[in-house]
ROVEXDO-740189 format. One record per residue (C-alpha): residue number from 1; y, z, x. Coordinates in Angstrom, 2 decimals. Last residue first. Example, Ala and Ser with C-alpha at 12.3 -4.5 7.8 and 13.67 -1.06 7.14 Angstrom:
 resi   north      up    east
    2   -1.06    7.14   13.67
    1   -4.50    7.80   12.30
END
This chain:
 resi   north      up    east
  579  133.59   58.94   87.62
  578  131.85   55.80   88.73
  577  128.23   55.58   87.81
  576  125.61   56.79   90.32
  575  123.26   54.32   91.99
  574  125.35   53.99   95.16
  573  124.12   51.38   97.66
  572  125.05   52.11  101.29
  571  121.70   51.11  102.75
  570  119.32   49.32  100.40
  569  116.03   50.55  101.82
  568  112.72   48.74  102.46
  567  109.09   48.55  101.27
  566  107.12   45.31  101.55
  565  103.86   46.33   99.90
  564  100.98   47.36  102.16
  563   98.24   44.78  102.38
  562   98.37   44.35  106.15
  561   96.55   41.26  107.40
  560   93.68   41.55  109.87
  559   93.68   39.57  113.08
  558   91.12   36.73  113.10
  557   93.34   33.80  113.96
  556   94.28   30.57  112.24
  555   95.82   27.75  114.30
  554   98.95   26.30  112.72
  553  101.39   27.11  115.53
  552   99.04   25.56  118.08
  551   99.28   22.13  116.47
  550  103.09   22.09  116.27
  549  103.48   23.55  119.76
  548  101.38   20.72  121.21
  547  103.11   18.17  118.99
  546  106.60   18.97  120.23
  545  108.77   16.52  118.29
  544  106.92   16.96  114.99
  543  107.14   13.82  112.82
  542  109.16   14.58  109.71
  541  106.93   13.73  108.03
  540  103.17   13.91  107.47
  539  101.89   10.40  106.76
  538  100.22    9.60  110.08
  537   98.53    6.24  110.84
  536  101.55    4.47  112.35
  535   99.98    3.98  115.78
  534  102.10    6.42  117.78
  533  101.75    9.03  115.02
  532   97.97    8.64  114.99
  531   97.71    8.85  118.78
  530   99.92   11.92  119.27
  529   97.97   13.75  116.56
  528   94.74   12.68  118.29
  527   95.94   14.05  121.62
  526   97.05   17.36  120.07
  525   93.79   17.71  118.15
  524   91.83   17.13  121.34
  523   93.82   19.84  123.11
  522   93.08   22.18  120.22
  521   89.37   21.36  120.27
  520   89.02   21.92  124.03
  519   90.94   25.22  123.73
  518   88.56   26.45  121.02
  517   85.55   24.99  122.87
  516   86.09   26.93  126.11
  515   82.99   29.14  125.74
  514   81.03   25.96  125.11
  513   81.58   25.05  128.76
  512   82.93   21.52  129.07
  511   80.62   18.49  128.76
  510   78.82   16.33  131.31
  509   77.37   19.33  133.11
  508   75.27   18.93  136.26
  507   76.84   21.87  138.07
  506   78.86   19.43  140.19
  505   80.24   17.87  137.00
  504   81.36   21.32  135.84
  503   83.21   21.87  139.11
  502   84.94   18.48  138.79
  501   86.22   19.59  135.38
  500   85.25   18.09  132.02
  499   88.47   17.91  129.99
  498   88.96   14.19  130.57
  497   85.64   13.45  128.88
  496   86.80   15.21  125.70
  495   90.05   13.24  125.56
  494   88.25    9.94  126.09
  493   85.80   10.73  123.30
  492   88.60   11.78  120.93
  491   90.48    8.53  121.57
  490   87.33    6.54  120.75
  489   86.90    8.70  117.66
  488   90.42    7.90  116.47
  487   89.82    4.23  117.28
  486   86.97    4.31  114.76
  485   89.62    4.46  112.05
  484   90.34    7.40  109.75
  483   92.22    6.56  106.54
  482   94.72    8.88  104.86
  481   96.11   10.71  107.90
  480   98.37   13.61  106.90
  479   99.17   14.65  110.46
  478   97.96   18.25  110.16
  477   94.73   17.45  108.31
  476   93.76   14.56  110.58
  475   94.48   16.55  113.74
  474   92.46   19.55  112.57
  473   89.56   17.32  111.52
  472   89.52   15.54  114.88
  471   89.47   18.88  116.71
  470   86.67   20.26  114.51
  469   84.63   17.00  114.59
  468   84.47   16.37  118.33
  467   83.13   19.15  120.57
  466   81.03   20.33  117.63
  465   79.25   16.98  117.80
  464   77.20   18.51  120.62
  463   76.20   16.67  123.76
  462   75.03   19.93  125.33
  461   75.47   20.02  129.07
  460   72.64   20.77  131.44
  459   73.04   23.39  134.18
  458   71.31   22.21  137.33
  457   70.16   24.51  140.16
  456   68.93   23.23  143.52
  455   66.40   25.55  145.16
  454   64.12   22.91  146.67
  453   61.51   23.54  143.97
  452   64.07   22.74  141.28
  451   65.91   25.35  139.19
  450   66.87   24.37  135.64
  449   69.65   26.07  133.65
  448   69.03   26.66  129.93
  447   68.66   24.07  127.17
  446   70.90   23.76  124.12
  445   70.33   21.24  121.33
  444   71.72   17.69  121.33
  443   70.87   17.13  124.97
  442   72.57   15.94  128.14
  441   71.21   14.85  131.50
  440   72.57   13.12  134.59
  439   69.47   12.27  136.59
  438   68.71   12.52  140.30
  437   67.18   16.00  140.35
  436   63.80   14.71  141.47
  435   63.61   12.38  138.44
  434   60.56   14.22  137.05
  433   62.11   17.62  137.79
  432   65.51   16.99  136.21
  431   64.31   15.33  133.02
  430   61.29   17.59  132.58
  429   63.40   20.74  132.94
  428   66.06   19.45  130.56
  427   63.40   18.98  127.90
  426   62.42   15.65  126.44
  425   62.99   13.52  123.32
  424   64.41   16.49  121.39
  423   62.66   17.16  118.06
  422   61.52   20.67  119.05
  421   65.13   21.56  119.87
  420   66.57   20.63  116.46
  419   67.94   18.01  116.84
  418   67.77   14.68  118.67
  417   70.18   14.03  121.55
  416   67.90   13.53  124.55
  415   70.47   11.77  126.79
  414   69.21   10.52  130.16
  413   71.56    8.87  132.66
  412   69.80    7.61  135.79
  411   71.50    8.23  139.17
  410   69.92    6.05  141.90
  409   68.19    4.06  139.22
  408   64.86    2.27  138.77
  407   62.65    4.97  140.32
  406   64.25    7.83  138.42
  405   64.12    5.91  135.15
  404   60.43    5.17  135.79
  403   59.72    8.86  136.41
  402   61.36    9.75  133.10
  401   59.37    7.14  131.18
  400   56.11    8.16  132.85
  399   56.79   11.84  132.08
  398   57.30   10.88  128.41
  397   60.68   10.43  126.77
  396   58.91   10.46  123.41
  395   58.89   14.26  123.16
  394   59.86   14.73  119.51
  393   60.47   12.28  116.69
  392   64.16   12.81  115.98
  391   64.85    9.18  116.93
  390   68.17    9.75  118.69
  389   67.14    9.37  122.32
  388   69.59    7.70  124.68
  387   68.42    5.91  127.84
  386   71.01    4.83  130.40
  385   70.74    2.66  133.52
  384   68.37    0.35  131.71
  383   65.71   -1.71  133.50
  382   64.97   -4.06  130.57
  381   61.33   -4.70  131.55
  380   60.35   -1.28  132.96
  379   62.25    0.71  130.33
  378   60.98   -1.48  127.47
  377   57.40   -1.17  128.72
  376   57.81    2.61  128.73
  375   59.04    2.37  125.13
  374   55.82    0.59  124.26
  373   54.75   -2.96  123.45
  372   57.27   -5.01  125.42
  371   56.16   -8.34  126.89
  370   59.38  -10.06  127.86
  369   63.14   -9.86  127.25
  368   62.70  -10.84  123.57
  367   65.88  -12.45  122.29
  366   68.32   -9.90  121.04
  365   68.91   -7.75  117.93
  364   71.83   -5.46  118.73
  363   74.50   -7.05  116.52
  362   71.95   -7.33  113.71
  361   71.37   -3.59  113.37
  360   73.80   -2.89  110.51
  359   72.45   -5.91  108.61
  358   68.97   -4.48  108.42
  357   66.02   -5.34  110.63
  356   62.74   -6.70  109.28
  355   59.36   -6.12  110.88
  354   57.51   -9.21  112.08
  353   59.71   -9.82  115.11
  352   61.67  -13.07  115.11
  351   64.69  -11.87  117.02
  350   64.16   -8.62  118.84
  349   64.64   -4.93  118.05
  348   62.09   -3.31  120.37
  347   59.18   -1.54  118.70
  346   58.12   -0.71  115.16
  345   59.21    2.94  115.30
  344   62.58    1.90  116.76
  343   63.66    0.55  120.16
  342   67.28   -0.54  120.58
  341   69.00   -2.54  123.29
  340   72.66   -2.53  124.40
  339   74.16   -4.66  127.17
  338   74.17   -7.75  124.97
  337   76.66   -6.06  122.63
  336   79.19   -5.83  125.47
  335   78.86   -9.55  126.17
  334   79.55  -10.36  122.52
  333   82.70   -8.21  122.51
  332   84.09   -9.68  125.73
  331   84.67   -7.09  128.45
  330   88.23   -5.97  129.27
  329   87.96   -2.18  129.54
  328   88.86   -1.79  125.84
  327   85.92   -4.12  125.12
  326   83.60   -1.74  126.97
  325   84.93    1.23  124.98
  324   84.54   -0.62  121.68
  323   80.98   -1.59  122.64
  322   80.21    2.06  123.44
  321   81.61    2.94  119.98
  320   79.28    0.43  118.33
  319   76.26    1.73  120.23
  318   76.98    5.37  119.42
  317   77.29    4.66  115.68
  316   74.22    2.43  115.74
  315   72.09    5.06  117.46
  314   73.27    7.85  115.13
  313   72.83    5.77  111.98
  312   69.34    4.56  112.78
  311   67.92    2.54  115.66
  310   65.88    5.10  117.58
  309   65.10    5.26  121.28
  308   68.18    3.55  122.62
  307   68.41    1.50  125.81
  306   71.79    1.14  127.52
  305   72.77   -1.17  130.38
  304   75.73    0.10  132.37
  303   78.23   -1.96  134.35
  302   80.92   -1.91  131.63
  301   80.82    1.90  131.62
  300   82.27    2.03  135.09
  299   80.11    3.41  137.95
  298   81.64    6.11  140.14
  297   78.64    8.42  139.80
  296   80.23   11.61  138.51
  295   83.28    9.95  136.95
  294   81.03    7.46  135.17
  293   79.06   10.42  133.85
  292   82.17   11.85  132.15
  291   82.63    8.55  130.31
  290   78.94    8.58  129.34
  289   79.21   12.13  128.01
  288   82.34   11.24  126.04
  287   80.44    8.28  124.57
  286   77.78   10.67  123.28
  285   80.38   13.01  121.69
  284   82.20   10.09  120.04
  283   79.07    8.43  118.70
  282   77.75   11.69  117.25
  281   81.06   12.22  115.47
  280   81.14    8.64  114.18
  279   77.64    8.11  112.78
  278   76.28   11.58  112.01
  277   79.84   12.82  111.45
  276   80.57   10.34  108.69
  275   84.29    9.96  108.09
  274   86.73   10.22  105.21
  273   90.38   10.07  104.19
  272   89.81    7.78  101.22
  271   90.15    4.13  100.22
  270   89.75    2.29  103.52
  269   86.77    4.45  104.63
  268   85.13    4.54  101.20
  267   82.79    1.59  100.87
  266   82.07    0.99  104.54
  265   81.28    4.68  105.11
  264   79.31    4.81  101.86
  263   77.06    1.94  102.90
  262   76.64    3.20  106.44
  261   75.40    6.62  105.27
  260   73.45    5.37  102.25
  259   70.62    3.50  103.99
  258   70.55    6.01  106.82
  257   70.03    8.98  104.48
  256   72.97   11.37  104.08
  255   73.19   14.14  106.66
  254   76.94   14.83  106.46
  253   79.88   13.02  104.90
  252   83.25   14.55  105.79
  251   85.96   14.39  103.12
  250   89.49   15.14  104.38
  249   92.04   15.60  101.60
  248   94.91   13.19  102.33
  247   94.85   11.59   98.89
  246   95.39   14.88   97.09
  245   93.64   18.09   96.05
  244   92.60   17.57   92.43
  243   92.71   13.81   92.00
  242   91.47   13.28   95.54
  241   88.42   15.49   95.00
  240   87.76   14.02   91.53
  239   87.84   10.43   92.77
  238   85.35   11.17   95.55
  237   83.01   13.01   93.19
  236   83.19   10.28   90.54
  235   82.26    7.64   93.10
  234   79.38    9.82   94.36
  233   78.09   10.21   90.78
  232   78.43    6.48   90.07
  231   76.40    5.71   93.18
  230   73.64    8.05   92.02
  229   73.71    6.65   88.47
  228   73.16    3.19   89.92
  227   69.60    4.27   90.61
  226   68.19    6.14   93.60
  225   67.52    9.44   91.84
  224   65.46   11.63   94.19
  223   62.25   12.76   92.56
  222   62.57   15.74   90.27
  221   62.42   19.53   90.39
  220   66.18   19.95   90.58
  219   67.35   22.41   93.21
  218   66.61   26.01   94.17
  217   63.14   25.78   95.73
  216   61.58   29.26   95.65
  215   58.65   28.20   93.46
  214   57.81   25.47   96.01
  213   55.89   22.54   94.53
  212   58.84   20.10   94.54
  211   59.73   21.49   97.95
  210   56.39   20.46   99.44
  209   56.62   17.04   97.79
  208   59.90   16.25   99.57
  207   61.28   13.29   97.62
  206   64.22   15.38   96.47
  205   66.49   15.47   93.43
  204   70.03   14.18   92.87
  203   71.65   17.38   94.08
  202   75.09   16.96   95.67
  201   75.82   19.74   98.13
  200   79.39   20.82   98.79
  199   81.08   22.97  101.44
  198   84.84   23.58  100.89
  197   87.43   24.43  103.55
  196   91.00   25.58  102.88
  195   89.95   29.24  102.58
  194   88.51   29.02  106.09
  193   91.86   28.20  107.74
  192   91.32   25.57  110.43
  191   91.30   27.33  113.82
  190   89.70   24.50  115.76
  189   86.44   25.92  117.11
  188   85.81   28.96  114.90
  187   87.42   27.50  111.76
  186   86.00   23.98  111.70
  185   82.89   25.53  113.26
  184   82.18   27.63  110.17
  183   82.84   24.41  108.24
  182   79.92   22.70  109.92
  181   77.61   25.65  109.26
  180   78.38   25.75  105.53
  179   78.06   21.96  105.28
  178   74.64   22.19  107.02
  177   73.25   25.25  105.22
  176   73.63   23.38  101.92
  175   70.62   21.26  103.00
  174   68.32   23.48  100.92
  173   69.76   21.48   98.03
  172   67.43   18.58   98.89
  171   65.50   19.11  102.13
  170   64.72   15.45  102.90
  169   64.05   14.93  106.61
  168   63.84   17.49  109.40
  167   65.56   15.59  112.21
  166   68.98   16.92  111.17
  165   68.87   17.12  107.35
  164   68.26   13.61  106.07
  163   68.31   13.58  102.26
  162   70.35   16.74  101.68
  161   73.01   15.11   99.49
  160   75.70   16.32  101.84
  159   79.42   17.10  101.58
  158   81.97   18.65  103.92
  157   85.36   19.04  102.23
  156   88.62   19.66  104.07
  155   92.19   20.47  102.96
  154   91.61   22.62   99.87
  153   94.56   24.42   98.27
  152   93.61   26.08   94.96
  151   90.79   28.38   96.03
  150   88.67   29.77   93.19
  149   86.36   26.76   92.74
  148   85.83   26.35   88.99
  147   88.34   23.48   88.88
  146   85.98   21.51   91.13
  145   83.33   21.88   88.41
  144   85.83   20.62   85.82
  143   86.48   17.56   87.98
  142   82.74   16.93   88.28
  141   82.18   16.73   84.52
  140   81.33   13.09   83.80
  139   78.14   13.34   85.82
  138   76.91   16.94   85.91
  137   73.27   15.93   85.38
  136   73.13   14.36   88.86
  135   73.82   17.83   90.21
  134   76.86   19.41   91.87
  133   76.47   22.64   93.86
  132   79.73   24.03   95.24
  131   80.09   26.32   98.23
  130   78.23   29.49   99.12
  129   75.66   31.09   96.83
  128   74.44   34.66   97.46
  127   71.39   36.09   99.18
  126   69.02   33.23   99.97
  125   66.52   33.91  102.79
  124   63.48   32.44  101.00
  123   65.22   29.56   99.24
  122   66.95   28.49  102.45
  121   63.82   28.58  104.63
  120   63.92   24.90  105.65
  119   67.72   25.15  105.80
  118   67.58   28.24  108.02
  117   65.28   26.42  110.43
  116   67.82   23.62  110.70
  115   70.64   26.16  111.06
  114   68.79   27.52  114.10
  113   69.20   24.35  116.23
  112   71.99   23.57  115.60
  111   74.74   25.54  113.90
  110   75.16   29.22  112.93
  109   72.58   30.33  115.51
  108   73.15   27.76  118.26
  107   76.88   28.61  117.96
  106   76.07   32.28  118.56
  105   75.40   32.51  122.28
  104   78.12   30.15  123.52
  103   80.51   31.28  120.79
  102   80.44   34.93  121.88
  101   83.92   36.21  121.03
  100   84.42   33.36  118.56
   99   81.44   34.32  116.41
   98   82.25   38.05  116.38
   97   85.92   37.41  115.48
   96   84.86   34.80  112.94
   95   82.63   37.29  111.15
   94   85.28   40.01  111.38
   93   87.78   37.75  109.66
   92   85.35   36.91  106.87
   91   84.22   40.42  105.99
   90   81.38   40.79  103.48
   89   79.77   37.35  103.02
   88   80.58   36.37  106.61
   87   78.86   39.52  107.86
   86   75.76   38.61  105.86
   85   75.85   35.14  107.34
   84   75.62   36.79  110.76
   83   72.64   38.94  109.76
   82   70.76   36.02  108.18
   81   71.35   33.87  111.27
   80   70.29   36.67  113.63
   79   67.04   37.10  111.70
   78   66.53   33.34  111.91
   77   67.04   33.45  115.68
   76   64.41   36.22  116.17
   75   65.28   38.45  119.14
   74   67.51   41.05  117.52
   73   68.84   44.08  119.42
   72   71.74   42.05  120.82
   71   72.85   41.29  117.27
   70   73.20   45.00  116.51
   69   75.35   45.46  119.60
   68   77.60   42.57  118.58
   67   77.95   44.01  115.08
   66   79.03   47.42  116.35
   65   81.36   45.95  118.97
   64   83.07   43.83  116.31
   63   83.77   46.89  114.18
   62   85.08   48.79  117.21
   61   87.44   45.96  118.11
   60   88.51   45.56  114.47
   59   89.96   49.04  114.72
   58   88.52   51.87  112.69
   57   90.09   54.37  110.28
   56   87.59   57.21  109.75
   55   87.43   58.73  106.25
   54   84.17   57.06  105.17
   53   84.63   54.53  102.35
   52   85.51   54.62   98.63
   51   87.46   57.87   99.10
   50   90.84   56.14   99.17
   49   90.42   52.67   97.66
   48   93.29   52.69   95.18
   47   95.56   50.21   96.94
   46   98.31   52.73   97.73
   45   95.98   55.42   99.10
   44   93.67   53.19  101.09
   43   96.55   51.11  102.39
   42   98.39   54.25  103.59
   41   95.26   55.49  105.36
   40   94.84   52.14  107.08
   39   92.08   49.73  106.02
   38   89.99   49.09  109.17
   37   86.97   50.82  107.61
   36   85.89   47.57  105.97
   35   88.62   44.98  106.22
   34   87.90   43.19  102.95
   33   90.53   40.66  101.89
   32   88.79   37.30  102.41
   31   85.31   38.84  102.06
   30   86.20   40.00   98.51
   29   84.16   43.11   97.65
   28   86.61   45.53   99.28
   27   89.64   44.27   97.32
   26   87.49   44.24   94.17
   25   86.89   48.02   94.68
   24   90.50   49.06   94.18
   23   93.42   46.69   94.05
   22   93.98   42.97   93.95
   21   97.53   41.71   93.49
   20   97.83   40.99   97.20
   19  100.86   40.44   99.42
   18  100.06   39.80  103.06
   17  102.01   41.28  105.97
   16  100.69   40.33  109.40
   15   98.80   42.91  111.37
   14   99.06   43.79  115.05
   13  100.94   47.10  114.86
   12   99.32   48.14  111.60
   11   95.76   48.03  112.88
   10   96.34   50.78  115.43
    9   95.45   49.57  118.91
    8   92.46   49.38  121.22
    7   93.05   46.91  124.03
    6   90.84   43.90  123.47
    5   87.22   43.78  124.52
    4   86.45   40.40  126.08
    3   82.68   40.02  126.17
    2   82.28   42.61  123.43
    1   79.14   44.63  123.97
END
């Protein structure tokens, strides 16, 4: 059943007018124009679709109720994913209506964790292609491929090469589910028009042997190309996007391998309007959780000591943004870096260890604090106030680790941020129970409420990037930003933390309710728009005086358009010749 059933009304009274040259069956086959049985009788007759559907004229409310009821009958998340994507392929506005009405239930279906499963099964559940597929063999012709895309006004592109899909590894073109899912949230969470969004996968092969033997794999059957040709292809792609759609076209990099993610961010950030969500979006959402936690326990971020499990792009992105936040509070940059430790698959990052560290990790390579062989050793020796898991290796926050955090700290902060759910470092139940309810917990994938033996109930928050990237993207698009600095993500983190209410903190949440994410994203967009104009980063002029009204006026909604022609009289006009 609809959670907020609107008053039933004839479609015409709530519709905007939209001119269309399409008529007949093509109008029904296009998900952007199809309204199903919500076409009015006049539309059916004038547009040549009378008799092509049952005679009843339905409201969108009834259509949404039908789909919601069908979803409630399903228990398998992948089945729900396939069903929802089927709605999107037939009726775009209805899809977003259903998604937005029950975002708390359905975001884990169209996004993490279910989208990860959908990516692994992409070739088996495939129905119709979404987005653009560009292969290494298309070099020299990317602009012509972009010209094949039917929409002429693109504002945001999400691109992946499929090498590091969530915590699942190299999925090649099966990774297309990630850009599709991200852009669904651009629209559902921030109201960015769906026709202005473009998902792209760049296929340079895969090193996944299972996929290379899979008859249902849909990409190139070759090992991943790591030569200069790969870099040249990405260069050509970036140039082609800007050449076709303009310098302020937002290009979001998603799920590239660690070695390429930082390299491309450094290479392109001053040349294009781009960001990497795995580095910067993850960092912003994690920092927001820490800033909310400092409200709960009254301990400023500069007094925390942070230990990461994992030292890849997510860990480094979070660590660098934490350093920026500490520096903003008056701490010296070098002192802030000393408060952050990282533990990877080889052990603690320390000077002189046998295994090499890369240049991105150097700021967090310290002298050895003592005899540290395991992550539990690191906890006991370093005595962190915060542990953050971003390794994607499963339940490595062991019971001993969680108990140690509870013994070392009055209010330990435990973030198990790896996705999907089975890759999380611990469950919410383990974190709360093994620390006797003392911890402040957040996870990358959703966990339900936890009830302790003494009756206390904790509702964990989800440290989801979806709180960050839609609002930031909306602000960037509307203000005409051409280069996105890390300060934008610092501002976004502070804005998100401010929106956590005292009641939510008492529940154990460090993030707002997901059901409020549309309003959260719009408020974030307003704050970021204010920030970029105040700091000379915006290129959209004239500068809007009322930025809140400006942002809200652009937000797309799910009401159907009317396709009736604009018919009117010319009162008083005489068409007879003078006598």
